[in-house]
Backbone as CSV, one residue per row, in Angstrom:
resi,resn,N_x,N_y,N_z,CA_x,CA_y,CA_z,C_x,C_y,C_z
1,UNK,93.539,97.493,139.926,93.336,98.514,140.928,94.638,98.853,141.615
2,UNK,94.744,100.035,142.032,95.934,100.488,142.720,95.991,99.853,144.107
3,UNK,97.023,99.079,144.410,97.087,98.407,145.710,97.268,99.379,146.874
4,UNK,97.656,100.620,146.601,97.860,101.596,147.660,96.596,102.383,147.993
5,UNK,95.531,102.172,147.255,94.283,102.878,147.487,93.509,102.176,148.592
6,UNK,93.030,102.953,149.555,92.227,102.394,150.630,90.885,101.953,150.052
7,UNK,90.560,100.697,150.237,89.312,100.164,149.696,88.562,99.407,150.772
8,UNK,87.295,99.152,150.508,86.549,98.247,151.377,85.990,97.139,150.507
9,UNK,85.660,96.038,151.134,85.192,94.867,150.398,83.722,94.631,150.695
10,UNK,83.017,94.294,149.650,81.628,93.885,149.786,81.556,92.398,149.547
11,UNK,80.352,91.862,149.564,80.173,90.455,149.212,80.862,90.199,147.886
12,UNK,81.207,88.970,147.630,81.844,88.536,146.398,83.323,88.929,146.353
13,UNK,83.869,89.418,147.489,85.294,89.739,147.569,85.747,90.749,146.514
14,UNK,84.993,91.809,146.312,85.294,92.842,145.332,85.787,94.079,146.074
15,UNK,86.922,94.625,145.637,87.443,95.867,146.210,86.695,97.059,145.626
16,UNK,86.287,97.964,146.501,85.607,99.173,146.070,86.250,100.360,146.786
17,UNK,86.713,101.359,146.019,87.328,102.537,146.646,86.343,103.239,147.585
18,UNK,86.833,103.903,148.625,85.940,104.533,149.599,85.066,105.637,148.995
19,UNK,85.528,106.301,147.948,84.737,107.379,147.340,83.904,106.886,146.153
20,UNK,83.752,105.571,146.034,83.035,104.935,144.927,81.563,105.294,144.969
21,UNK,81.001,105.541,143.772,79.565,105.817,143.656,78.994,104.991,142.511
22,UNK,77.874,104.349,142.763,77.233,103.479,141.779,76.939,104.244,140.483
23,UNK,76.300,105.396,140.601,75.892,106.154,139.423,77.090,106.581,138.569
24,UNK,78.152,107.009,139.228,79.364,107.409,138.498,79.987,106.215,137.777
25,UNK,79.950,105.077,138.420,80.532,103.871,137.829,79.735,103.435,136.608
26,UNK,78.422,103.503,136.688,77.586,103.160,135.530,77.872,104.119,134.377
27,UNK,78.017,105.397,134.677,78.357,106.372,133.615,79.699,106.030,132.977
28,UNK,80.649,105.604,133.771,81.969,105.233,133.248,81.856,104.013,132.332
29,UNK,81.073,103.037,132.729,80.862,101.853,131.877,80.220,102.270,130.558
30,UNK,79.224,103.132,130.629,78.571,103.615,129.406,79.555,104.344,128.502
31,UNK,80.443,105.127,129.102,81.460,105.842,128.341,82.418,104.870,127.653
32,UNK,82.814,103.839,128.370,83.705,102.821,127.803,83.019,102.126,126.621
33,UNK,81.763,101.779,126.800,81.024,101.124,125.717,80.956,102.032,124.495
34,UNK,80.681,103.307,124.724,80.635,104.267,123.610,81.967,104.320,122.870
35,UNK,83.074,104.371,123.625,84.405,104.418,123.003,84.652,103.175,122.155
36,UNK,84.310,102.027,122.699,84.527,100.773,121.965,83.665,100.749,120.705
37,UNK,82.405,101.153,120.833,81.497,101.124,119.691,81.911,102.081,118.575
38,UNK,82.577,103.175,118.922,83.030,104.123,117.897,84.110,103.524,117.005
39,UNK,84.797,102.494,117.501,85.797,101.815,116.701,87.074,102.595,116.466
40,UNK,87.353,103.552,117.313,88.554,104.374,117.130,89.718,103.940,118.019
41,UNK,89.524,102.887,118.798,90.580,102.424,119.699,91.405,101.328,119.039
42,UNK,92.674,101.275,119.404,93.501,100.143,119.004,92.974,98.902,119.710
43,UNK,93.251,97.744,119.137,92.749,96.498,119.700,93.203,96.316,121.151
44,UNK,94.443,96.644,121.435,94.950,96.518,122.810,94.151,97.412,123.757
45,UNK,93.798,98.615,123.300,93.002,99.532,124.120,91.581,99.010,124.320
46,UNK,91.038,98.362,123.293,89.698,97.769,123.421,89.714,96.736,124.542
47,UNK,90.703,95.863,124.545,90.790,94.841,125.591,90.972,95.473,126.965
48,UNK,91.800,96.501,127.044,92.039,97.179,128.323,90.749,97.838,128.828
49,UNK,90.058,98.533,127.950,88.810,99.192,128.331,87.731,98.177,128.694
50,UNK,87.674,97.091,127.945,86.697,96.042,128.225,86.952,95.440,129.609
51,UNK,88.208,95.187,129.926,88.565,94.651,131.248,88.173,95.630,132.357
52,UNK,88.384,96.919,132.122,87.987,97.927,133.105,86.474,97.921,133.296
53,UNK,85.731,97.826,132.205,84.270,97.801,132.288,83.791,96.591,133.092
54,UNK,84.422,95.456,132.884,84.050,94.254,133.633,84.300,94.460,135.129
55,UNK,85.423,95.059,135.468,85.730,95.348,136.869,84.665,96.260,137.462
56,UNK,84.299,97.310,136.727,83.274,98.244,137.210,81.929,97.550,137.384
57,UNK,81.576,96.681,136.436,80.302,95.973,136.531,80.291,95.006,137.713
58,UNK,81.419,94.401,138.002,81.508,93.522,139.180,81.338,94.323,140.464
59,UNK,81.901,95.536,140.491,81.712,96.403,141.645,80.232,96.734,141.825
60,UNK,79.565,97.048,140.726,78.131,97.362,140.785,77.330,96.165,141.277
61,UNK,77.654,94.997,140.770,76.953,93.785,141.169,77.138,93.518,142.668
62,UNK,78.364,93.677,143.157,78.646,93.471,144.574,77.908,94.492,145.429
63,UNK,77.909,95.735,144.982,77.209,96.802,145.698,75.716,96.489,145.803
64,UNK,75.108,96.104,144.675,73.676,95.809,144.670,73.349,94.584,145.517
65,UNK,74.196,93.562,145.469,73.980,92.370,146.289,74.058,92.723,147.778
66,UNK,75.010,93.574,148.135,75.168,94.007,149.519,73.940,94.780,149.983
67,UNK,73.471,95.696,149.151,72.302,96.503,149.517,71.039,95.642,149.579
68,UNK,70.938,94.653,148.711,69.789,93.752,148.749,69.777,92.985,150.075
69,UNK,70.951,92.525,150.487,71.058,91.831,151.771,70.658,92.734,152.924
70,UNK,71.064,93.996,152.870,70.692,94.946,153.917,69.182,95.167,153.949
71,UNK,68.575,95.287,152.767,67.123,95.486,152.686,66.382,94.273,153.239
72,UNK,66.837,93.072,152.889,66.195,91.864,153.387,66.281,91.786,154.906
73,UNK,67.413,92.179,155.456,67.581,92.186,156.909,66.633,93.194,157.550
74,UNK,66.524,94.379,156.973,65.617,95.389,157.513,64.165,94.921,157.443
75,UNK,63.785,94.292,156.353,62.419,93.780,156.204,62.152,92.691,157.235
76,UNK,63.144,91.832,157.438,63.009,90.769,158.443,62.846,91.371,159.839
77,UNK,63.661,92.382,160.143,63.565,93.038,161.444,62.210,93.713,161.613
78,UNK,61.715,94.336,160.556,60.409,94.981,160.609,59.322,93.939,160.868
79,UNK,59.425,92.793,160.219,58.459,91.713,160.438,58.506,91.213,161.863
80,UNK,59.710,91.112,162.433,59.840,90.665,163.818,59.224,91.657,164.780
81,UNK,59.334,92.949,164.505,58.783,93.981,165.393,57.271,93.987,165.377
82,UNK,56.659,93.616,164.260,55.193,93.665,164.180,54.530,92.407,164.728
83,UNK,55.307,91.389,165.040,54.752,90.150,165.595,54.882,90.142,167.099
84,UNK,53.870,90.725,167.800,53.986,90.679,169.236,52.977,89.799,169.807
């Protein structure tokens, strides 16, 4: 990742650019997989693309873990409000 890009961190200590979008990242991973499966890349490019895909998947995992934590907190708060 570019060290000069403003990023924020989610759980798991993963850097995510401020304009990051889950859906776009999944599409990028799918595109990388398609390129690798076509077999038209040099071996060095396969490794580079594979490493990029892993980074993107880690971002997705961190994003989903963060959102799951937020949902659990909201559910807990909702449960607390209904117990009077």
